[in-house]
Every structure is written in C-alpha cells, then in structure tokens.
C-alpha positions in Angstrom: 6.9 -30.1 43.7 5.7 -26.8 42.3 6.4 -28.0 38.8 3.1 -26.7 37.3 1.7 -23.3 37.5 -1.6 -22.2 36.0 -3.2 -18.7 36.1 -6.7 -18.0 34.8 -8.4 -14.6 34.5 -11.8 -13.6 33.1 -12.9 -10.0 32.9 -15.4 -7.6 31.3 -14.2 -4.1 30.4 -16.7 -1.2 29.8 -15.7 1.7 27.6 -17.5 5.0 27.5 -16.7 7.9 25.2 -14.1 5.8 23.3 -12.1 7.8 20.7 -12.8 6.8 17.1 -12.4 8.4 13.7 -15.7 9.7 12.3 -16.5 11.8 9.3 -17.9 15.3 9.8 -18.6 18.2 7.4 -16.3 21.2 7.6 -17.3 23.9 5.2 -19.6 21.5 3.4 -16.6 19.1 2.8 -16.5 15.6 4.5 -13.5 15.5 6.8 -12.3 12.7 9.1 -11.9 13.7 12.8 -11.2 11.9 16.0 -13.9 12.2 18.7 -15.4 10.5 21.7 -18.0 8.5 19.7 -18.2 5.0 21.0 -19.3 2.9 23.9 -18.3 -0.7 24.1 -18.2 -3.9 26.1 -15.0 -6.1 25.9 -15.2 -9.5 27.7 -12.0 -11.4 27.8 -10.2 -14.4 29.1 -6.5 -15.0 29.8 -4.6 -18.3 30.6 -1.0 -18.7 31.5 0.8 -22.0 32.0 4.3 -22.9 32.9 5.7 -26.3 33.7 9.0 -28.0 34.7 8.7 -31.4 33.1 12.4 -32.3 33.9 15.4 -30.7 35.6 16.6 -27.6 33.9 13.7 -27.4 31.4 10.8 -25.0 31.6 8.0 -24.9 29.0 4.9 -22.8 29.0 2.6 -20.4 27.1 -0.3 -18.1 27.3 -3.6 -17.6 25.6 -5.6 -14.4 25.4 -9.2 -14.1 24.0 -11.2 -10.9 23.5 -14.7 -10.5 22.1 -15.2 -6.7 21.8 -18.6 -5.3 20.7 -19.8 -1.8 20.3 -22.8 -0.9 22.4 -23.1 2.4 20.5 -21.1 4.0 17.8 -22.7 6.9 15.9 -21.1 8.7 13.1 -22.6 12.1 12.2 -22.6 11.3 8.4 -22.4 7.5 8.2 -24.9 6.8 11.0 -24.8 3.7 13.1 -21.4 1.9 13.0 -21.9 -0.4 15.9 -21.5 -3.5 13.7 -18.0 -2.6 12.6 -14.8 -4.5 13.7 -12.8 -3.1 16.6 -9.5 -1.5 15.5 -6.0 -2.3 16.9 -7.4 -5.4 18.7 -6.6 -9.0 18.0 -9.4 -11.3 19.3 -6.9 -14.1 19.9 -3.3 -14.1 20.9 -1.1 -16.9 22.2 2.6 -17.7 22.8 4.6 -20.8 23.5 8.1 -21.1 24.8 10.8 -23.5 26.0 13.9 -22.7 28.0 16.7 -25.3 28.8 19.5 -24.5 31.2 22.6 -26.7 30.6 25.1 -26.6 33.5 28.8 -26.4 32.6 31.9 -26.7 34.7 32.7 -23.0 34.0 29.1 -21.6 33.8 25.8 -22.3 32.1 24.4 -22.5 28.6 20.8 -21.4 28.2 18.7 -22.4 25.2 15.5 -20.5 24.5 12.8 -20.6 21.8 9.5 -18.9 21.6 6.6 -18.4 19.2 4.0 -15.7 19.4 0.8 -15.5 17.3 -1.7 -12.6 16.8 -5.1 -13.0 15.1 -6.4 -10.5 12.5 -5.9 -6.8 13.4 -7.9 -4.0 11.8 -6.1 -0.7 11.6 -9.1 1.0 10.0 -12.5 0.0 8.8 -13.0 2.2 5.8 -11.9 -0.6 3.5 -11.9 -3.8 5.6 -10.2 -5.9 2.9 -7.3 -3.5 2.8 -7.1 -2.3 6.4 -6.6 -5.7 8.0 -3.4 -7.4 8.9 -4.2 -11.2 8.7 -3.1 -13.3 11.6 0.5 -14.2 11.8 3.2 -15.8 14.1 6.8 -14.9 14.9 9.4 -17.5 15.9 12.5 -16.4 17.9 15.4 -18.2 19.4 18.4 -17.4 21.7 21.4 -19.2 23.1 23.4 -17.6 25.9 26.7 -18.7 27.6 27.2 -17.4 31.1 30.8 -17.5 32.3 30.8 -17.5 36.1 34.4 -16.5 36.7 34.3 -13.5 34.4 30.7 -12.4 35.1 30.3 -12.3 31.4 27.3 -13.4 29.2 27.7 -14.0 25.4 24.5 -14.6 23.4 23.4 -15.3 19.9 19.8 -14.6 18.8 17.5 -14.8 15.9 14.2 -13.0 15.6 11.4 -13.7 13.1 13.2 -16.8 12.0 10.5 -17.7 9.5 11.0 -14.3 7.9 7.3 -13.7 8.2 6.0 -10.6 6.3 3.5 -8.5 8.2 2.4 -5.0 8.6 3.1 -3.3 12.0 0.7 -0.4 11.0 -1.7 0.5 8.1 -2.7 4.0 7.3 -5.8 4.1 5.1 -5.6 6.9 2.5 -7.4 5.0 -0.2 -10.2 7.4 -0.5 -8.3 10.5 -1.5 -5.2 8.9 -3.1 -6.2 5.4 -4.2 -3.8 3.4 -2.1 -2.9 2.6 1.5 0.4 3.1 3.4 1.7 0.0 5.2 4.6 0.0 7.6 6.3 -3.4 7.4 7.3 -5.3 10.5 10.9 -6.3 11.2 12.1 -9.1 8.9 14.4 -12.0 10.0 17.3 -10.7 12.0 20.4 -12.2 13.6 22.6 -10.7 16.3 25.0 -11.2 19.1 25.1 -9.7 22.6 27.9 -9.3 25.1 27.2 -8.2 28.7 29.3 -7.8 31.8 27.9 -7.9 35.3 29.5 -5.7 38.0 
C-alpha cells in the first residue's frame, strides 16, 4: 500500500586542494592564512525512512554518517597535520519526525514534532578542547489549523523546546587574546503564523 519508503545511499567524496587555515611567516612573524593545503577522502552513508502506520499519521527520520580523513595536509610551519579532525563536519547526524493530520468539518488540524541531532563539530583545531561544539539535539513542534472556506492557515510553533544551549560558530582567538568568541545558537522560541492562500 506504499506505506513504507526507504532510501539508502553510500558514497565516497575525494577532495583535492581543500582550503584550510595554515600558519606562514610574514616578515618573520607567524601569521594564519587560508590556502589550498589539504587532500582528503570522505566516505559517507545516508538513510531515509518514512512510514504511514495508520491513516493520517506519518512518521520518519534520517541518518547521516561521515568518516572524513586527510590523505595529505601539510602546514609550512607546523608540518604534517593529516591526523587532525575535520572542521565544520559532524560525523553523525539524525532526525526523527511525526506528523498527524486531523480532519475537521471546516478544515484540518495538523500536528507536527521533530527532533534533530548533530554530533561533535570542530570549528578550529588550534585548541581542540575549546574549538569543539559537543553533540546536541533540537526539539521543535508545530500545530496548524487550515480553514477551507477562508483559505486561511493559523499556526503556533515552538523551536528548541528543550532550550538547548549550543554554539552556532566558534572563532578561535585564544593565541593572541587568551579567549575564544562563541556565537550562541537560537534559544527556545515561541511564535504564531497567519497565512492566506490566493
């Protein structure tokens, strides 16, 4: 009855001349600069599942796995850096969701909840203990009322319902200044939406 859908994908990506931050000497002074310094192999796997276990209910999720490794990463001053962690890359991500459509005499009420998780992400590797955002998950929910006669949808939503604290970006300036800059992710938020179809 087409109530279950599964998609699988496996791949291997090859990177040549990947841009990375290295340290070079300018006027005898060490200075960070971005250059084409790295070659890497990134094997990965993706899984997507969606199911309709009962009328009006859909559940599903996805899983992504990466195992990136440098084949070569040479820094003019620091030498071989091929053993370092990849930056801006979570080795595992997954999400889960459920959506229920509740028919009404005057329209439809839709309930939705989803959860997304990201594994550790390194924004730099100068100070691994300071430059990493540990794995975290975000829970969201939304309920929407569709009014057929008026072509209007009214919705209430909540994002990051667990009020999870996380960094959306980390800038490592520990060397010259003794601290890092971290840009915080969006905290728990609530809101309402009103849309009109025409």
